[in-house]
C-alpha positions in Angstrom: -22.0 -19.7 8.5 -18.9 -19.6 7.1 -18.5 -23.3 6.7 -22.0 -23.2 4.3 -20.1 -20.5 2.0 -16.6 -22.4 2.1 -19.4 -25.4 1.1 -20.9 -23.4 -1.6 -17.4 -22.6 -2.8 -16.5 -25.8 -3.2 -19.5 -27.2 -5.0 -19.2 -24.3 -7.4 -15.4 -24.8 -8.3 -15.6 -28.6 -8.6 -18.5 -28.1 -11.1 -16.8 -26.3 -13.7 -13.4 -27.7 -12.4 -11.7 -25.0 -12.5 -10.8 -22.3 -9.8 -10.4 -19.1 -12.0 -14.1 -20.3 -13.6 -15.6 -20.9 -10.1 -13.8 -17.3 -8.9 -15.7 -15.3 -12.2 -19.2 -17.3 -11.0 -18.9 -16.3 -7.1 -17.3 -12.7 -8.3 -14.1 -12.9 -6.0 -10.6 -13.4 -6.6 -9.2 -16.9 -7.3 -6.8 -16.2 -4.5 -9.9 -16.0 -2.1 -11.3 -19.1 -3.7 -8.6 -21.6 -3.0 -8.6 -19.9 0.7 -11.7 -20.8 1.2 -11.1 -24.4 -0.3 -7.8 -25.0 1.7 -9.7 -23.7 5.0 -12.7 -26.2 4.3 -10.7 -29.1 4.3 -8.2 -28.1 7.1 -11.7 -28.1 9.2 -13.2 -31.2 8.0 -9.7 -33.0 8.4 -9.9 -34.6 5.1 -8.9 -33.8 1.4 -11.6 -32.8 -1.0 -9.7 -32.5 -3.9 -6.9 -32.8 -6.1 -5.4 -30.9 -8.8 -3.8 -33.0 -11.4 -3.2 -30.3 -14.0 -4.7 -27.5 -14.0 -8.1 -29.0 -13.4 -9.7 -29.5 -10.1 -11.2 -33.0 -9.3 -12.6 -34.5 -6.5 -10.8 -36.5 -4.1 -11.6 -40.3 -3.2 -14.6 -41.0 -1.9 -16.0 -36.9 -1.9 -19.0 -37.7 -4.1 -21.7 -37.7 -1.7 -20.1 -34.5 0.5 -20.3 -32.9 -3.5 -23.4 -34.2 -3.8 -24.9 -32.6 -0.3 -22.4 -29.4 -1.0 -24.2 -29.0 -4.5 -27.9 -29.5 -3.1 -26.8 -26.5 -0.8 -25.9 -24.9 -3.6 -29.0 -25.2 -5.5 -30.9 -24.2 -2.7 -29.3 -21.3 -2.1 -30.0 -19.4 -5.7 -33.8 -21.1 -5.4 -33.9 -18.8 -2.1 -32.4 -16.2 -3.6 -34.5 -15.9 -7.0 -37.5 -16.9 -4.4 -36.2 -13.1 -2.9 -35.9 -11.3 -6.3 -39.0 -12.8 -7.8 -41.5 -10.5 -9.3 -44.4 -12.4 -7.1 -43.2 -10.5 -4.3 -43.6 -6.9 -3.5 -40.7 -5.1 -3.1 -39.7 -4.0 0.7 -37.6 -1.0 2.1 -36.7 -3.3 5.5 -33.4 -3.5 3.9 -30.6 -4.6 1.3 -29.3 -7.8 0.1 -25.3 -6.9 -0.6 
């Protein structure tokens, strides 16, 4: 499960190309974003991104992986919207935090 969250973080970072923007979007610290990216790269044993300056870009041959991570992010967003939709009656079964 944590690996999937790291993939969501990766997709969120590459989209705007900046760690700080991703951190703000995800509501986590910029150092946490960096740690998630490092751990994901370690687990996958490949370099996913590069930082030529203050921006983040895709490393070579990672466009397909990024595309899949982006799809995962879109599905998570759709699922969250579905849960918060006004067409569903509220439930007291638990909180989403």
